[in-house]
C-alpha positions as CSV (number, residue, x, y, z in Angstrom):
1,M,16.4,24.0,19.9
2,G,13.2,25.1,18.3
3,K,10.2,23.3,16.8
4,L,11.0,20.9,13.9
5,V,8.2,19.8,11.6
6,F,9.1,17.2,8.9
7,Y,6.8,16.9,5.9
8,T,7.2,13.6,4.1
9,N,5.8,10.5,2.5
10,P,7.4,7.1,3.1
11,M,7.6,6.5,-0.6
12,S,9.7,9.6,-1.3
13,R,13.1,11.2,-0.9
14,G,11.8,12.1,2.5
15,R,13.6,8.9,3.6
16,V,16.9,10.7,3.2
17,V,15.8,13.5,5.6
18,R,14.3,11.0,8.0
19,W,17.7,9.3,8.2
20,M,19.4,12.7,8.8
21,L,16.9,13.6,11.5
22,E,17.6,10.3,13.3
23,E,21.4,11.0,13.1
24,V,20.8,14.5,14.5
25,G,18.9,12.9,17.4
26,V,16.5,15.8,18.3
27,P,12.7,15.6,18.7
28,Y,10.7,16.4,15.6
29,Q,7.1,16.1,14.4
30,T,6.2,14.1,11.3
31,R,3.4,15.1,9.0
32,V,2.7,12.6,6.3
33,L,1.2,13.9,3.0
34,A,-0.5,11.7,0.5
35,Y,0.4,12.1,-3.2
36,G,-2.2,13.9,-5.2
37,P,-4.6,16.5,-3.9
38,E,-3.2,16.7,-0.3
39,M,0.4,17.3,-1.5
40,K,-0.8,19.8,-4.1
41,S,-3.2,21.6,-1.7
42,A,-3.0,25.3,-1.2
43,G,-2.2,24.8,2.4
44,Y,0.9,22.7,1.7
45,R,2.0,24.9,-1.2
46,K,2.5,27.6,1.4
47,I,5.2,25.3,2.7
48,N,6.6,24.2,-0.6
49,P,5.2,25.8,-3.7
50,L,6.3,22.8,-5.8
51,G,3.8,20.7,-3.9
52,K,6.5,18.1,-3.2
53,V,8.1,16.4,-0.2
54,P,10.3,16.4,1.8
55,A,10.2,19.8,3.5
56,L,11.3,20.9,6.9
57,S,10.1,23.7,9.1
58,H,12.3,24.9,11.9
59,D,10.6,27.5,14.1
60,G,8.6,28.5,11.0
61,E,11.6,28.8,8.7
62,V,11.2,26.4,5.7
63,V,13.9,24.4,4.0
64,T,13.3,22.2,1.0
65,E,15.5,20.0,-1.2
66,C,17.2,17.0,0.4
67,A,20.8,18.2,0.2
68,A,19.9,21.6,1.6
69,I,17.9,20.1,4.4
70,C,20.8,17.8,5.3
71,A,23.3,20.6,5.3
72,Y,20.9,22.9,7.3
73,L,20.4,20.3,10.0
74,A,24.1,19.7,10.4
75,D,24.6,23.5,10.9
76,A,21.5,24.0,13.1
77,F,22.5,21.2,15.5
78,P,26.3,21.3,15.6
79,D,26.4,19.1,18.7
80,A,25.6,16.1,16.5
81,G,28.9,16.6,14.7
82,L,27.5,16.0,11.2
83,A,29.5,18.8,9.5
84,P,33.3,19.2,9.4
85,P,34.8,22.4,10.7
86,L,34.6,25.3,8.3
87,A,38.2,25.0,7.2
88,E,37.7,21.3,6.3
89,R,34.5,21.5,4.3
90,A,35.8,21.4,0.7
91,A,35.0,17.7,0.2
92,Y,31.8,18.0,2.2
93,Y,30.3,20.6,0.0
94,R,31.8,19.1,-3.2
95,W,30.1,15.8,-2.8
96,L,26.8,17.1,-1.4
97,F,26.4,19.2,-4.5
98,F,27.9,16.7,-6.9
99,T,25.2,14.3,-5.8
100,S,22.3,16.8,-6.0
101,G,23.6,18.0,-9.4
102,P,25.4,15.7,-11.8
103,M,24.4,12.4,-10.0
104,E,20.7,13.3,-9.7
105,A,20.5,14.4,-13.3
106,C,22.2,11.3,-14.6
107,L,20.2,8.9,-12.5
108,I,16.9,10.5,-13.4
109,N,17.8,10.4,-17.1
110,R,18.7,6.7,-16.6
111,A,15.4,5.9,-14.8
112,L,13.4,7.7,-17.6
113,G,15.2,6.0,-20.4
114,F,16.5,9.4,-21.7
115,Q,19.9,9.7,-23.2
116,V,21.5,13.0,-24.1
117,P,22.3,12.9,-27.9
118,D,26.0,12.6,-28.7
119,D,26.0,16.0,-30.4
120,K,24.4,17.7,-27.4
121,R,26.7,16.2,-24.7
122,A,28.8,19.3,-24.5
123,S,25.7,21.3,-23.5
124,A,24.8,19.0,-20.6
125,G,26.7,20.5,-17.8
126,Y,26.2,17.5,-15.6
127,G,28.3,15.3,-17.8
128,T,27.7,11.7,-18.9
129,Y,26.4,8.8,-16.8
130,E,29.7,6.9,-17.2
131,D,31.8,9.8,-16.1
132,M,29.5,10.5,-13.2
133,L,29.8,6.9,-11.9
134,D,33.6,6.9,-12.3
135,T,33.8,10.2,-10.3
136,A,31.5,8.8,-7.6
137,E,33.6,5.7,-7.3
138,L,36.8,7.8,-6.9
139,A,35.0,9.7,-4.1
140,V,34.2,6.6,-2.0
141,K,36.9,4.1,-2.9
142,D,39.4,3.2,-0.2
143,R,37.9,5.6,2.4
144,E,35.5,5.1,5.1
145,F,33.7,8.4,4.8
146,I,33.3,10.8,1.9
147,A,34.4,14.0,3.6
148,G,37.3,13.6,6.1
149,N,37.8,11.0,8.8
150,R,34.3,11.1,10.3
151,F,30.7,10.5,9.2
152,S,28.8,13.6,8.0
153,A,25.6,14.8,6.4
154,A,27.4,14.3,3.0
155,D,27.5,10.6,3.8
156,V,23.7,10.5,4.5
157,Y,22.9,12.1,1.1
158,V,25.5,10.4,-1.0
159,G,25.0,7.0,0.6
160,A,21.2,7.2,0.2
161,N,21.5,8.0,-3.5
162,L,24.0,5.3,-4.2
163,G,22.0,2.8,-2.2
164,W,18.7,3.4,-3.9
165,G,20.4,3.6,-7.3
166,M,21.8,0.1,-6.8
167,E,18.5,-1.2,-5.6
168,F,16.6,0.2,-8.6
169,G,19.2,-0.5,-11.2
170,T,20.2,3.0,-12.0
171,V,23.7,2.7,-10.4
172,E,26.0,-0.2,-11.2
173,A,26.7,-2.2,-8.1
174,R,30.4,-1.6,-8.1
175,P,32.3,-3.1,-5.2
176,A,33.4,0.4,-3.9
177,F,29.7,1.5,-3.9
178,S,28.5,-1.7,-2.1
179,A,31.1,-1.5,0.6
180,Y,30.5,2.2,1.3
181,V,26.7,1.8,1.4
182,D,26.8,-1.4,3.5
183,R,28.9,0.5,6.1
184,L,26.5,3.4,6.3
185,R,23.4,1.1,6.5
186,A,24.9,-0.5,9.6
187,R,24.4,2.7,11.5
188,P,21.7,2.6,14.2
189,A,20.1,5.9,12.9
190,Y,19.7,4.4,9.5
191,T,18.0,1.3,10.9
192,R,15.7,3.5,13.1
193,A,14.8,5.7,10.1
194,M,13.9,2.9,7.8
195,A,11.8,1.2,10.5
196,L,9.8,4.3,11.0
197,D,9.0,4.8,7.3
198,D,8.4,1.1,6.8
199,A,5.9,1.2,9.6
200,L,4.1,4.1,8.0
201,M,3.8,2.1,4.8
202,E,2.4,-0.9,6.7
203,Q,-0.2,1.5,8.2
204,G,-1.4,2.2,4.6
205,H,0.2,5.6,3.9
206,P,0.5,5.9,0.1
């Protein structure tokens, strides 16, 4: 199985990886890093040169970026059944990377109050906010899971981003999004993951 070390902060995208780890269901160590000097320290930059969380070490091999960590864990622990068979991974890869690419870019722009000028839209490869939302709605509407007929790592990543987006006002609370996210948040692993990170915040971790 190998040693898993999870570097995170409870007020970060590390919550996505925490959920994925709870879905995988294998033991792991958690190392919480504070924002500021600790996260930017030379020691941690050996793990992630960006000085950001989350990061995952598996027997000394490091993976960063939420989508990559989710996909890696699904492959590293196949018994958890969190990735479709190789021949059925088209939608799985499509929506994982749609979310880490166009959706992430559009939501960050929205949160920062930045709008691509009309005459520059053709240069923004991630498209428009409106087109991104319409595409995401088509992906989750009238289906239980986003990639096939069973829950996968793609649901963790897409569901987390849509859920937080609706909470923070960067995603319109469309009925298809709300129904999809509510189903995912009913999963025991999600409940466990949120409880663990909420407890860290109650302990005073920044």
